N, C-alpha and C positions, 0 to 999 in steps of 0.2 A: 489578529494573527499572532502566532506563537513564535518566540525566538529562543534559541538555545536547546537544551537537553529535553528530549521527549520522555515522559514518564511511561515506562513499559507496563502493559497490562496483559498478564498471562491469559486471563479469561477471554479477552477480546481476540487475542492471537489464536487461541484454540477454536473459538466459535467461528472465526472467519474461514478457517480451513476445513471445518466439518459441517458447514451449513448445508441445508437441503437445496437451496437455490444454486449454490456453487456446484454441487454434485450433478444437478440436472443440466446445467449449462455446459459443463465439461463433458459429460457423457453424450450429450446430443451434438457436440461439435459446433456449438454456436459462438465460440470465442472470437472476438475481434482481434485483428493483428495489432501488435504494439504500435502506439502512436496514433491510433484511430480515436482516442478519447476526445480529441479536438472536434471531430465530426459528431460524435455521439452527445457530448455535453461540454461545450466550450467553457462555460462558467466554472464548472467543477474542475476541469483540466487546468485552467489558469490558476485557480486557488491551490491545487495540489502541487503545481510546479513551484510556486512561491514558497509554500509550506515546506516542501522537501529541500529547498535551497537554504532556508533560514533556520532549520532545526537539524538535530543529529540524533542518532539512535545509539543508546548505550551498548546494545548487542553488536553493532557493527564495529565499535571501538574495541570491544573485547575480542572479536574475531580477528581484527588486524594485529592485536598484540600477541595472539596465539600463533601467528604465522612465523 
């Protein structure tokens, strides 16, 4: 498990938003409501919850400083 600052990757950020799979799911209206990750994949949801609480993103820090 990672602790501290996340290393940003512009390539992964762009590919996640422009993937074919994402486009198909969003256009078909097959999105699950927020919080349903525990039903779909509990192991992944638990990992993501811990990861997001133990790391922080440089872009969020910059965004807060700009306000």
